[in-house]
N, C-alpha and C positions, 0 to 999 in steps of 0.2 A: 454539756456534752454531747447532747444530739446537735446542735450546729458542729462540733467537730466530725461526727460520724455523717453527717450529711456533705460537708466538705470533703472529707476522705474518699465518699462516694463517688463523689460530682469527678474529684480528681481522676479517681480510677474509670468511670466511666471516658472521660476527656481522652484518657491513654489508649484505651480500647478503639474509641473513633479515630484516634490519629493512626493509630496501627493499622486499621482498616484500611482508610485512606492511602496509605503509603503501600500497603498492600496493591489497591487498586492502581495506583499509578506504577508499578513495577511489573503489574499484568500489561497494561496498557505500552509500555516499553517493548516489552515481549512480544506482544501481538506485532507491532510495527517492525522489530528485527527479523521474525519470522516470516513475514510478508515480505520484507526485501529480500532477505536470503531467499525465500522460494520464487520470487519474480527474477533474480538473477539467476538461478539454476535453469528455469524454462528458460530464460533467453540465450545462453549458452546452449542448451541442449537444440531449441529453435534453428539458431544458428549455424551450428554445426551439421546437422542433418540437413539442412536446405542450401547449403554451400552450393553455388551455383545454378541453384533451382529456383525457377520462378515462386514468391510468396502469395501470388493472387488467388492461390487455393485453399490456402491455411485457415481453419477455423479449430473452433475447441475440439470437436470432435477428433481430427485429425492429433491435434496436441494430446488427447487421452489416449487413443489406440495408438499412439507413436511413443507414449509414453516419455514426453519430454517435459511433463510437468512432474513435481516431487509427490508422491503417495497421497501427503496432505492436502493436499489441492484439491483431489478428486473426492468428492461425495454425491452419490447416487449419478452416477454419469454427467455431471457436471462440474466445473472449474468454480473453486470458492477460494476466497483469501480467508484470512482471520475476521474480517469484516463483513462481507458480502459476494456477490456474484465477481466473476472475472470472465472477459471476452477475449478470445485471440482472434483477431483477423487480418488477412491477407489484403491490404490495401492496393498493392501495384506487384508488377514482377520483383521489385526492388526493395518493398517495403512492406512493414508487417506493424499491427498494432497489439498492445496488452492493454486493457481498460480495466480498471479495479475499482467497483461501484461500493457505496454505502459506507466511505469513509468518515469518520467522527472529525470536526475540526483542526484538532491539533494533530492526528496523525496523517491529516492533507497536507498540513504544514510543512511536516517532517518530511514526508515521501514525497513531495512536489518536488524537492531538491536531490534525491536520490539518484546516484550514479549518472550525473548529467552527461558524462563523455559518452555515454552508449546511447544515447536517443536524439534524433535528430528533431523533435517537438517534445514538450511535456505540457498536454492540455488539461486545464483544471477547470472542470464546469465550463467546457468548450472555449476557453480562452488558453492559447500558448504562454507559458510563462517562462520558459526557457530564451535568455538573452543572447540572440545567435552570434552577438559581437564578441560577447565574453564565454561563452558555453556555461554559464551559469543561471541558475534561479535565486534573485536575490529574496532577501526576509521578507522585504516589502511586498513583492509580488506574489510569495506564496501566502502572505496573511492576507494579502487582498485579495486574491482570488478562492481562500479556500472559506468563505462565510456562510457556509450553509452547515446543517446539523448533518446532513450525508451529503457528502461530497463525491466528484467523480474525476478519476485522473485517468489520462489516456498516454500513453507512451509510444510514441512511434520511433521505430527504428531507424538505424542511419542507412 
């Protein structure tokens, strides 16, 4: 009788742990999707506002003041994603970058191949993973580049 009760409680505990784990995985996918959607909105807003104008002076401050970022990305006058800091920088007259910091390994792997046709380079921890001949990021390249507990992805505009 006691053994059956212990088994029943053990099974219930296992079910609870499983449910918590599934909720955690779902939350991680939500964070990824939210970050990718926010990145897409911000890219579109920047490119729409800067059509025919030099990107060289583009900064986080301009993105915030110009309301180019979704409201959920602005916290205490800083740009943030679900994972950490976001930095927008004008690289030249014709290019800018959006950098996402503190990405966990799995999110980094998934986000390294996000919207590859929108970017001229996708740098993960300092290495370009975007194959210029195919315009894609291979699974092996994303996995190989995203080896840190906290990764950085820089998307460079076309």
